[in-house]
FIDRENZA-619566 format. One line per field, with one value per residue (C-alpha): x, y, z; residue in one letter. Coordinates in Angstrom, 3 decimals. Layout:
% FIDRENZA-619566
xx: [X ...]
yy: [Y ...]
zz: [Z ...]
type: [A ...]
END
This chain:
% FIDRENZA-619566
xx: [-51.891 -49.823 -50.279 -48.672 -46.282 -45.097 -44.385 -42.444 -40.369 -39.750 -38.791 -35.558 -34.776 -33.747 -32.180 -29.095 -28.578 -29.312 -26.597 -24.150 -25.039 -24.608 -21.283 -20.136 -20.919 -19.630 -16.391 -15.553 -15.775 -16.792 -20.269 -22.082 -22.118 -20.385 -21.582 -25.152 -27.347 -31.078 -32.372 -35.675 -37.706 -36.051 -35.532 -37.684 -36.279 -37.436 -39.643 -37.801 -38.766 -40.430 -38.192 -35.033 -32.750 -33.170 -30.180 -28.125 -26.589 -26.255 -26.987 -26.208 -25.433 -22.706 -19.332 -15.993 -13.296 -15.881 -16.414 -12.868 -12.327 -8.637 -6.969 -5.810 -9.434 -10.489 -10.440 -7.260 -7.250 -7.289 -3.819 -3.219 -3.676 -3.140 0.374 0.089 1.588 1.542 -0.511 1.558 0.831 1.786 2.839 -0.479 -2.279 -3.544 -3.297 -2.508 -3.342 -1.680 -3.228 -1.454 -3.605 -6.683 -6.819 -3.660 -5.473 -7.717 -6.934 -9.285 -8.828 -11.150 -10.898 -13.057 -13.297 -14.900 -17.531 -20.699 -24.284 -23.999 -21.791 -24.641 -25.031 -28.345 -30.945 -28.750 -29.727 -28.616 -25.602 -22.935 -24.734 -25.397 -21.736 -20.540 -22.906 -21.933 -18.298 -19.220 -21.317 -18.589 -16.224 -18.737 -19.786 -17.151 -13.801 -11.190 -10.398 -11.979 -15.233 -14.993 -17.421 -15.269 -12.067 -13.535 -14.799 -11.391 -9.790 -12.518 -13.023 -16.078 -16.663 -19.053 -20.089 -21.180 -22.174 -21.714 -22.224 -19.638 -17.741 -18.179 -16.490 -15.347 -14.250 -12.752 -11.959 -10.394 -7.406 -4.184 -2.232 -4.425 -3.931 -2.108 -4.633 -7.426 -5.544 -5.168 -8.931 -9.640 -7.031 -8.624 -12.093 -10.821 -8.741 -10.546 -12.654 -15.950 -19.061 -20.710 -24.310 -25.724 -24.134 -25.502 -29.010 -29.066 -27.772 -30.103 -33.088 -31.712 -31.093 -34.593 -35.980 -33.990 -35.016 -38.677 -38.396 -37.087 -39.238 -40.856 -37.497 -36.013 -38.978 -38.287 -34.594 -35.545 -37.701 -34.836 -32.543 -35.115 -34.995 -31.230 -31.652 -30.615 -32.805 -32.233 -34.683 -37.730 -37.780 -39.976 -37.652 -34.670 -36.166 -37.350 -33.918 -32.194 -34.478 -33.295 -29.552 -27.567 -24.272 -22.369 -22.940 -22.034 -18.786 -17.978 -18.616 -16.405 -13.467 -13.794 -14.374 -12.578 -9.194 -6.443 -6.102 -9.573 -9.161 -8.035 -6.849 -6.998 -5.171 -5.712 -3.390 -1.958 1.648 1.554 5.127 7.212 7.586 3.801 3.511 6.127 4.410 1.000 2.388 3.913 0.608 -1.430 1.063 -0.375 -3.671 -3.611 -4.886 -8.014 -9.912 -10.733 -14.052 -16.871 -17.667 -20.555 -24.028 -24.759 -27.478 -30.733 -32.775 -33.298 -36.380 -36.398 -39.766 -40.930 -44.033 -45.036 -48.256 -47.902 -50.282 -48.958 -50.556 -49.994 -47.280 -43.506 -41.350 -37.776 -35.108 -32.199 -28.803 -25.154 -23.336 -19.593 -18.203 -14.868 -13.086 -14.860 -14.074 -10.848 -12.105 -14.585 -16.699 -19.696 -19.524 -19.493 -22.458 -24.348 -23.731 -24.833 -27.931 -29.130 -26.891 -26.573 -30.134 -31.797 -31.932 -29.979 -31.573 -33.877 -34.988 -35.725 -37.844 -39.881 -40.331 -41.430 -44.230 -45.370 -43.835 -41.617 -43.183 -42.486 -39.834 -36.902 -35.089 -31.532 -29.795 -26.594 -27.073 -24.666 -25.777 -23.150 -20.556 -23.130 -23.177 -26.362 -27.830 -31.596 -33.871 -37.299 -40.362 -43.463 -46.573 -50.319 -51.150 -52.904 -49.567 -47.642 -48.105 -47.090 -44.068 -43.009 -43.135 -41.188 -38.444 -38.260 -37.700 -35.089 -33.051 -33.492 -31.474 -29.023 -26.587 -27.022 -27.021 -23.958 -24.057 -22.426 -18.770 -19.627 -22.168 -19.783 -16.935 -19.327 -20.219 -16.554 -15.678 -18.410 -17.467 -13.785 -14.402 -16.417 -13.530 -10.944 -12.937 -13.259 -9.556 -8.493 -9.597 -8.290 -11.789 -12.682 -9.407 -9.942 -13.483 -12.185 -9.380 -11.663 -14.019 -11.216 -9.449 -7.294 -5.221 -1.524 -1.782 -4.194 -1.866 -2.251 -6.030 -6.218 -4.022 -6.055 -9.333 -7.993 -6.515 -9.809 -11.598 -9.259 -9.440 -13.229 -14.673 -18.241 -18.160 -17.264 -20.096 -22.686 -20.452 -19.942 -23.685 -24.670 -24.706 -27.338 -29.516 -31.333 -32.337 -34.336 -37.683 -39.559 -43.125 -44.714 -48.415 -51.977 -52.964 -53.887 -50.283 -48.851 -47.541 -48.269 -45.485 -43.936 -42.606 -44.606 -42.641 -45.120 -45.493 -44.418 -46.340 -44.691 -44.283 -41.655 -41.657 -40.396 -37.272 -37.257 -34.296 -34.522 -31.431 -31.754 -30.485 -29.269 -29.595 -26.354 -25.998 -24.735 -25.515 -27.390 -24.280 -22.214 -25.158 -25.530 -21.793 -21.867 -24.920 -23.355 -20.094 -21.884 -24.019 -20.945 -19.177 -22.178 -22.145 -18.408 -18.712 -21.252 -19.828 -19.384 -21.782 -20.891 -21.597 -24.849 -26.038 -25.289 -27.005 -29.118 -30.378 -30.025 -31.542 -31.274 -33.027 -34.060 -34.870 -37.044 -37.837 -40.022 -40.915 -43.808 -44.448 -43.962 -40.631 -40.857 -38.581 -38.578 -36.903 -36.408 -35.638 -34.745 -34.477 -33.626 -33.492 -37.109 -38.255 -39.357 -39.335 -40.704 -40.994 -41.879 -42.827 -43.185 -45.022 -45.773 -45.442 -47.842 -46.368 -47.403 -46.073 -45.982 -44.566 -44.694 -46.615 -47.262 -50.903 -51.030 -54.144 -53.150 -49.374 -49.224 -47.242 -49.359 -48.408 -49.958 -50.352 -51.041 -52.018 -53.319 -53.951 -56.039 -54.805 -55.475 -54.122 -52.765 -54.251 -52.201 -51.080 -50.097 -48.276 -46.218 -45.333 -44.215 -42.075 -40.338 -39.703 -38.338 -35.490 -34.675 -31.353 -28.586 -27.557 -31.161 -31.900 -28.843 -29.309 -32.950 -31.962 -29.402 -31.869 -34.456 -31.791 -32.687 -30.559 -30.778 -30.626 -28.666 -31.031 -28.458 -25.884 -26.129 -23.537 -23.857 -21.446 -18.492 -19.244 -20.683 -23.499 -24.874 -28.610 -29.612 -33.286 -35.182 -38.545 -39.140 -42.413 -44.354 -42.666 -40.127 -36.989 -33.842 -30.561 -27.835 -24.329 -21.147 -18.977 -15.789 -16.317 -19.530 -21.448 -25.225 -26.073 -29.740 -32.794 -35.762 -39.219 -42.909 -44.740 -47.901 -50.898 -54.335 -56.672 -54.245 -51.577 -48.265 -45.234 -41.516 -39.550 -35.769 -33.601 -30.057 -27.601 -24.990 -22.269 -21.334 -19.690 -18.534 -20.882 -19.749 -19.010 -21.117 -20.515 -23.775 -25.144 -25.679 -28.077 -30.746 -32.383 -35.840 -37.196 -40.659 -40.926 -37.578 -38.680 -36.815 -39.116 -36.839 -34.147 -33.471 -30.654 -29.560 -27.946 -27.174 -27.554 -27.264 -24.328 -25.357 -24.564]
yy: [42.242 40.850 41.871 45.112 43.458 41.146 44.203 45.668 42.508 42.458 46.106 45.010 43.070 46.258 46.461 48.090 45.184 42.779 44.425 43.628 39.967 39.983 41.778 39.193 36.456 38.191 39.641 36.752 39.020 37.595 36.454 33.137 29.412 26.248 23.292 22.088 19.063 18.439 18.517 17.844 19.789 22.092 20.744 22.056 24.436 26.734 29.651 32.900 36.387 38.250 40.800 39.326 36.600 33.309 31.999 29.093 26.989 30.082 33.782 35.652 38.850 37.310 38.985 38.063 35.460 33.061 35.241 35.088 32.379 31.530 29.033 27.020 26.728 24.920 21.157 19.707 19.630 16.241 15.070 15.608 12.320 13.707 14.795 18.300 19.167 22.558 23.073 23.218 25.813 24.737 27.055 26.571 27.795 24.443 24.034 20.514 19.711 16.488 14.923 11.911 9.656 7.475 3.726 2.262 0.463 3.342 6.604 9.451 12.414 15.368 17.998 21.087 23.632 27.051 26.059 25.883 26.886 30.592 31.016 30.171 33.017 34.849 32.771 29.650 28.255 24.679 25.005 24.370 21.371 19.945 20.325 18.529 15.617 15.436 14.898 11.638 10.489 11.651 9.275 6.433 6.862 8.649 8.024 6.488 3.001 1.577 3.296 5.186 2.870 -0.109 1.638 2.486 -1.075 -2.474 -0.190 -0.940 2.831 5.078 8.517 11.124 14.661 17.361 20.971 23.572 27.200 28.384 25.097 21.768 18.793 15.445 12.802 9.353 6.840 3.427 1.213 3.059 1.207 2.836 6.414 7.621 5.893 7.803 11.088 10.285 9.799 13.213 14.828 13.323 14.499 18.051 18.262 15.980 16.874 18.714 16.511 15.622 16.739 13.242 13.100 16.558 15.682 12.422 13.896 16.888 14.568 12.815 16.148 17.399 14.205 14.679 18.339 17.413 15.142 17.991 20.854 21.677 21.720 23.958 26.306 26.707 27.428 29.919 31.796 31.884 33.330 36.033 36.982 37.438 39.893 37.329 36.891 33.426 31.958 30.206 26.392 26.518 28.998 26.860 23.753 25.619 27.190 23.858 22.249 24.781 24.433 23.140 21.277 24.366 26.375 23.340 22.912 26.629 26.497 23.414 24.946 28.270 27.299 24.007 25.605 24.904 28.406 28.062 24.468 22.638 19.021 17.283 13.952 11.703 8.720 7.142 7.178 10.111 11.312 13.705 11.144 10.875 14.667 15.043 12.484 14.097 17.547 16.194 14.530 17.727 20.196 20.015 21.452 25.016 28.248 29.887 33.208 34.959 34.221 36.797 38.598 37.385 38.657 41.855 41.685 43.582 45.247 43.138 42.907 41.700 39.922 38.071 36.085 33.662 31.684 27.992 25.216 22.784 22.027 24.609 27.232 27.351 30.051 30.111 32.179 33.021 33.810 34.043 30.733 31.367 27.883 28.199 27.000 29.642 32.634 31.460 31.719 30.031 32.936 31.926 28.310 29.486 31.777 28.858 26.773 29.554 30.276 26.749 24.067 22.203 23.112 21.469 24.243 27.340 30.726 30.076 26.696 28.125 30.902 28.370 26.189 29.167 29.866 26.246 25.660 22.753 20.372 22.592 20.731 22.693 21.878 23.213 23.570 25.000 26.438 27.839 30.416 32.065 33.069 33.323 30.640 30.651 28.928 28.434 27.332 26.227 25.761 24.003 24.856 25.269 28.635 29.777 29.544 31.746 35.060 33.483 31.681 34.783 36.926 34.348 34.014 37.783 38.265 35.509 37.020 40.594 39.790 37.467 40.268 42.166 39.734 37.957 34.286 33.185 32.259 28.618 28.502 30.296 27.887 25.009 26.548 27.122 23.567 22.060 24.200 23.412 19.680 19.672 21.445 19.033 16.021 17.502 18.254 14.899 13.011 13.342 13.775 16.516 18.305 18.205 19.551 22.424 23.301 23.045 25.482 27.864 27.723 29.585 29.543 29.212 25.930 23.882 24.154 27.938 27.656 25.165 27.366 30.519 28.793 27.211 30.515 32.288 29.980 31.113 34.833 35.161 36.225 36.474 40.270 40.252 37.862 40.510 41.702 38.121 37.530 40.785 39.109 36.753 39.447 40.248 37.195 37.556 35.825 33.934 32.850 30.255 29.713 30.822 34.483 34.829 33.956 37.033 39.693 43.318 44.989 41.726 41.709 39.366 36.755 35.378 31.665 30.984 28.636 25.279 22.858 22.415 21.270 17.758 17.258 14.598 13.130 10.880 9.055 7.684 4.353 4.656 1.753 0.429 -0.143 -3.745 -6.872 -9.607 -11.704 -8.820 -7.662 -11.146 -11.289 -7.899 -8.959 -12.308 -10.640 -8.053 -10.796 -12.852 -9.713 -8.918 -12.451 -12.281 -8.864 -10.248 -13.692 -15.709 -18.036 -21.106 -19.313 -17.893 -21.312 -22.737 -19.818 -21.306 -19.559 -15.823 -12.878 -9.130 -6.190 -3.060 0.072 2.089 5.804 7.087 10.714 11.926 8.468 6.612 4.744 0.973 -2.069 -5.177 -8.413 -10.784 -14.497 -16.870 -20.597 -20.826 -24.644 -24.898 -21.840 -20.137 -16.349 -14.438 -10.735 -9.429 -5.746 -3.752 -0.407 1.326 -1.992 -3.734 -6.736 -7.777 -11.207 -12.153 -15.474 -18.187 -21.382 -24.455 -25.504 -29.242 -29.821 -28.007 -28.053 -24.333 -21.808 -19.068 -15.802 -15.539 -12.378 -12.447 -9.289 -9.363 -13.088 -12.728 -14.653 -14.021 -15.180 -12.383 -12.032 -12.355 -8.728 -8.493 -11.826 -10.799 -7.527 -9.333 -11.754 -8.891 -7.108 -10.353 -10.400 -6.685 -7.518 -8.163 -11.583 -12.821 -11.524 -13.079 -16.372 -16.541 -15.751 -18.573 -21.063 -20.202 -20.186 -16.679 -15.235 -11.402 -9.306 -6.096 -3.149 -0.399 1.745 4.641 7.210 8.569 10.258 9.561 5.847 3.561 1.101 -1.698 -2.410 -6.084 -6.731 -9.877 -11.125 -12.467 -13.327 -11.966 -8.541 -6.822 -5.896 -3.993 -4.355 -1.751 -3.121 -1.089 -1.936 -1.450 -3.501 -5.369 -4.158 -3.928 -0.252 0.075 -2.159 -0.816 -2.395 -1.386 -0.591 -2.578 -0.450 -2.028 -0.348 2.489 3.332 1.606 3.757 3.102 2.099 2.588 1.190 2.580 0.224 2.108 1.669 -1.910 -3.877 -7.431 -9.769 -13.365 -14.478 -11.740 -8.113 -6.379 -2.807 -1.103 1.505 1.433 4.647 4.349 6.530 6.461 8.042 9.697 11.316 10.434 8.606 7.398 4.921 1.534 1.164 -2.467 -4.734 -8.439 -9.991 -13.507 -14.502 -15.283 -18.903]
zz: [22.675 25.488 29.092 30.245 32.652 29.841 27.704 30.607 30.890 27.164 27.238 28.879 25.728 23.952 20.527 22.026 24.413 21.596 19.535 22.344 22.013 18.247 18.444 20.954 18.441 15.332 16.703 19.036 22.094 25.464 25.817 25.194 25.476 24.425 22.406 23.044 22.857 23.207 26.761 28.493 31.026 33.537 37.047 39.868 42.462 45.272 44.189 43.517 44.637 41.782 40.084 41.565 40.274 42.153 44.031 42.749 45.507 47.682 47.981 44.724 46.664 48.874 48.892 50.392 49.906 48.559 45.472 44.099 41.518 41.373 39.115 42.133 43.318 40.156 39.670 38.244 34.452 32.842 31.859 28.124 26.289 22.786 21.748 20.317 16.933 15.271 12.084 8.902 6.232 2.702 -0.109 -1.886 1.249 2.543 6.329 7.557 11.166 12.405 15.500 16.992 19.123 18.983 18.262 16.779 13.976 12.788 11.008 10.145 7.816 7.406 4.705 5.233 2.429 2.530 -0.008 2.078 1.415 2.421 -0.646 -3.021 -5.569 -5.613 -7.392 -7.221 -3.826 -3.223 -5.521 -2.867 -1.399 -4.863 -5.797 -2.647 -3.244 -6.924 -5.946 -4.251 -7.205 -9.561 -7.837 -8.098 -11.711 -13.750 -12.133 -14.370 -13.204 -10.059 -8.884 -5.616 -3.807 -4.780 -3.687 -0.295 0.136 -0.747 1.859 4.451 4.649 4.977 3.449 4.885 3.906 6.345 5.664 8.423 7.498 4.987 5.145 3.388 5.024 3.614 6.128 5.502 8.232 7.859 8.739 9.637 6.962 4.292 5.529 2.413 0.132 1.877 1.477 -2.228 -2.569 -1.024 -3.243 -6.355 -5.291 -4.788 -7.986 -10.457 -13.460 -12.791 -12.639 -15.943 -16.715 -16.114 -12.648 -11.792 -13.000 -11.067 -7.805 -8.121 -7.941 -4.864 -3.159 -3.969 -2.449 0.758 0.988 0.594 3.641 5.838 4.564 7.922 9.684 6.965 7.248 10.959 10.306 7.602 10.113 12.629 9.953 9.186 12.881 12.485 9.625 7.025 3.968 2.517 -0.012 1.376 1.310 -1.804 -3.532 -2.551 -4.134 -7.235 -7.740 -7.219 -9.808 -12.411 -11.767 -14.729 -14.902 -16.089 -12.912 -10.770 -12.707 -12.300 -8.542 -8.211 -10.077 -8.215 -4.584 -4.037 -3.403 -0.853 0.606 2.129 3.303 6.442 6.321 9.727 9.995 13.003 13.406 16.544 15.327 12.902 12.316 10.199 7.417 7.054 7.077 4.344 2.096 2.577 1.798 -1.404 -2.356 -1.790 -3.325 -6.909 -5.621 -6.959 -5.482 -6.807 -6.580 -3.308 -1.620 -1.361 1.881 4.073 3.280 5.305 7.917 7.715 10.446 13.566 15.748 19.378 19.068 15.948 15.124 12.387 11.952 12.658 11.716 14.311 17.698 20.444 20.125 20.146 21.731 20.421 22.182 19.856 21.390 20.358 20.747 21.271 21.688 23.576 20.432 18.373 20.612 22.253 25.844 28.168 29.444 27.373 28.522 32.165 31.492 30.017 33.154 35.509 33.455 32.702 34.292 30.993 30.058 33.071 35.676 36.653 36.949 33.982 35.304 38.755 37.252 35.304 38.399 40.485 38.002 37.831 34.387 35.398 32.878 29.867 27.812 26.417 23.193 22.938 19.573 18.148 14.653 12.069 9.460 7.273 9.916 12.705 15.395 17.433 20.482 20.568 23.407 22.190 24.407 23.041 25.082 24.843 23.285 26.474 28.336 25.891 27.830 31.155 29.708 27.794 30.946 32.972 30.372 29.970 33.704 33.825 31.009 32.265 35.410 33.695 32.986 36.261 39.206 40.603 41.522 44.756 44.686 45.305 42.509 40.212 40.918 40.225 36.860 35.999 37.006 34.840 31.857 32.255 32.629 29.401 27.646 29.094 27.952 24.501 24.089 25.544 22.415 18.850 17.437 19.945 19.330 15.563 16.027 18.138 15.743 12.750 14.462 15.439 12.034 11.179 14.364 15.210 17.103 19.139 22.148 22.074 21.807 24.670 26.880 26.173 27.028 30.235 31.425 30.765 33.211 36.010 35.180 35.142 38.546 39.870 39.959 36.250 35.492 34.527 31.679 30.553 30.689 28.992 25.595 26.991 28.540 25.304 23.280 20.142 20.404 17.698 18.460 16.197 16.753 15.936 15.628 19.316 20.237 18.487 20.941 20.229 18.272 17.144 13.606 11.391 9.470 6.921 6.366 2.756 0.524 0.038 -2.850 -5.523 -9.110 -9.845 -11.908 -14.581 -16.386 -19.431 -20.653 -24.172 -25.412 -29.011 -31.404 -32.864 -36.602 -36.361 -38.333 -36.395 -35.826 -34.433 -32.319 -30.814 -30.030 -28.265 -26.235 -25.263 -24.268 -22.086 -20.513 -19.536 -18.273 -16.037 -14.597 -13.898 -12.223 -9.715 -9.017 -12.234 -14.072 -11.984 -8.687 -10.038 -11.240 -7.797 -6.117 -3.288 -0.173 0.279 2.038 2.371 4.012 2.124 4.135 1.782 1.713 -1.112 -1.789 0.413 1.846 5.118 5.331 5.392 5.328 3.136 4.191 1.238 1.562 -1.295 -1.746 -5.429 -5.501 -4.297 -6.254 -3.035 -2.548 0.434 1.271 4.718 4.498 7.720 7.624 10.950 12.840 10.417 8.605 5.092 4.155 0.459 -0.747 -3.395 -2.711 -4.835 -5.082 -4.386 -6.485 -9.669 -9.218 -10.118 -8.105 -6.546 -4.868 -1.405 0.671 4.413 6.327 9.891 9.668 6.497 3.468 -0.223 -3.586 -5.783 -9.263 -12.424 -12.698 -9.024 -9.215 -12.236 -10.547 -7.372 -9.395 -11.184 -7.873 -6.403 -8.953 -8.801 -7.123 -9.713 -8.347 -8.128 -11.627 -13.280 -11.430 -12.588 -16.187 -16.150 -14.640 -17.288 -20.039 -21.175 -23.993 -24.000 -27.148 -27.663 -27.349 -27.934 -26.167 -23.711 -22.637 -19.090 -16.681 -18.972 -19.123 -21.788 -21.069 -23.230 -23.026 -22.788 -23.625 -22.563 -21.297 -17.814 -16.045 -19.013 -18.811 -21.043 -19.079 -19.995 -18.098 -18.645 -18.152 -17.761 -20.769 -18.780 -15.617 -16.401 -13.315 -13.848 -13.354 -14.380 -14.628 -16.612 -16.695 -16.855 -13.637 -12.959 -11.973 -11.906 -14.379 -15.143 -17.692 -17.146 -16.356 -16.750 -13.660 -13.595 -10.804 -10.440 -8.716 -6.710 -4.068 -4.921 -2.132 -1.509 0.378 0.554 -2.970 -4.548 -5.511 -4.581 -4.457 -1.109 -2.518 -5.228 -6.453 -7.998 -10.817 -12.401 -15.849 -15.178 -11.901 -8.698 -6.283 -3.501 -2.605 -1.014 1.529 1.489 4.047 3.890 7.364 5.967 3.820 0.254 -0.521]
type: [X X X X X X X X X X X X X X X X X X X X X X X X X X X X X X X X X X X X X X X X X X X X X X X X X X X X X X X X X X X X X X X X X X X X X X X X X X X X X X X X X X X X X X X X X X X X X X X X X X X X X X X X X X X X X X X X X X X X X X X X X X X X X X X X X X X X X X X X X X X X X X X X X X X X X X X X X X X X X X X X X X X X X X X X X X X X X X X X X X X X X X X X X X X X X X X X X X X X X X X X X X X X X X X X X X X X X X X X X X X X X X X X X X X X X X X X X X X X X X X X X X X X X X X X X X X X X X X X X X X X X X X X X X X X X X X X X X X X X X X X X X X X X X X X X X X X X X X X X X X X X X X X X X X X X X X X X X X X X X X X X X X X X X X X X X X X X X X X X X X X X X X X X X X X X X X X X X X X X X X X X X X X X X X X X X X X X X X X X X X X X X X X X X X X X X X X X X X X X X X X X X X X X X X X X X X X X X X X X X X X X X X X X X X X X X X X X X X X X X X X X X X X X X X X X X X X X X X X X X X X X X X X X X X X X X X X X X X X X X X X X X X X X X X X X X X X X X X X X X X X X X X X X X X X X X X X X X X X X X X X X X X X X X X X X X X X X X X X X X X X X X X X X X X X X X X X X X X X X X X X X X X X X X X X X X X X X X X X X X X X X X X X X X X X X X X X X X X X X X X X X X X X X X X X X X X X X X X X X X X X X X X X X X X X X X X X X X X X X X X X X X X X X X X X X X X X X X X X X X X X X X X X X X X X X X X X X X X X X X X X X X X X X X X X X X X X X X X X X X X X X X X X X X X X X X X X X X X X X X X X X X X X X X X X X X X X X]
END
């Protein structure tokens, strides 16, 4: 049970006042803050009188000329640096937002579609995110003609995905001269064929891996959603449901939700003109309308104070508030309230209350979160459990007066000036303007939005501040900690059990009914095609010094990095592995007495010679890169045999079987372009059963003379185990 005076302070956080805050967020009425970032501890200030709001840069009860905030009193707005153009609505419902400005050489396009995670059907959690990720893999694996990764590399462009509430975003940036090519890529992703089962299965494993790495963070977000009356699946349920999703439901979601009437296409180019707009409209016009979207999930019963057990050190108090970004609500009242209350998270009334109670060193974490159509602001305080009652009382008193006390005119003008400057800086750049318009979509024009927000800063006065701050006067509270941190009357949010089933995928290679001569011809042809796709036989034979860095993240393991160095002429290979600042150096060395090549490992100054099994395993790993593998095969004059054919993601692969370093290996080569796509070999495990390792080569890019993968996904017995992100700091010679 919490102390009586804490209960009295929390009594002010009534459900009726809380409803005001939620209405302000849901209906875009006046009431919250702008965009946030992470901040540190609150600044110290003079102690405040108990039960009364502390002053900010003056007496909060002052009246007179000082209290009127007029538009002429505010700082001059920044001169507009971005020419404003009105959004264009096409017949198929797609809205195109042209934004002229930014660097002359660079263009950026962003397509956001109302196909985000809150639209997942019941029992199909993860479907929207899986579909968005499959579109990228679909372009890499199954696109007719040039793979997406190769197209982007040729255009010197980058493609990113971001999920924000009900919206899924796809953004491409690259040279201005390739603007229309980038628009074409987005159009093809939105209107192409649904992803094949193999693509869905492969991307599902990647997504499950990424979710497993963020399980604690997702658990925290799940608890915050429960405080809001939303009832999403737990992290475990989300992973279990995702593991069961099949290609059919992904294909249905893609064809139903990726539609133009729920999409916004933002185009940023320095010299964007009517001719560009006309061409883009013509390119996007074949995109057809689809069915209407479902309504948001209704909210359940809300509780002002919530508690959940937490196994971490200390306790965490999370205050949950509406977060009306000026772009989201069309006015700046919330941003001004945020400045008065916290001064960008470092002080304000809340910071002064904390300082007065000796809580200056308590760090605050500020976040902006999006759930369904709710936009929230959270302030999180991590403290020792013994300080929970004191911190809870202090925060309760600070918020109780937030909607009733007036700041001084000077302090208020300072808050308005800071909020307006942040808005000016945002709207003075193409990227900031696109962000604001994307958030405010649908709207008539960004000029109208900008004007409404700027005018609202001049209209808001100190005496009207309590009404603007009323939405902040009743935050919901989530306490995460041990049992003795639970306040009396707090609603219990149970801690769900974690863990998810693994997903395995097995792709079968079918034997081909060919006579030995025809089989040898097919194998030789595929082998030559693979060499040509990487660099050609002559370049591979002359392959000398090389190096690359692999940043590795395996499931449920500590990330590490491998730096590989080659000197093919001398037969030297070295790997430097760094794990938690510890370096493990493994390399080949010729024994002068016997003339044999040994594999040496050095850790912490201690040196040892690897045994036979470890050495063979290291040698196989050393040629896991396509160019190193093919160069080694040519040097050793290896002639692979045809092991069969495999169909995957709409493509055909030929399996080349051969022996290397005493191990049986299988290389799968794309029949169309010759790129090596999979390497299969047995895993070495001392004293235990060998398992099958499969490496998937993805995102090929040009490096020097060689075409090389930028990402390698690793599977063991068909189960996704992690991935390598590759970079090539030294040009391959």
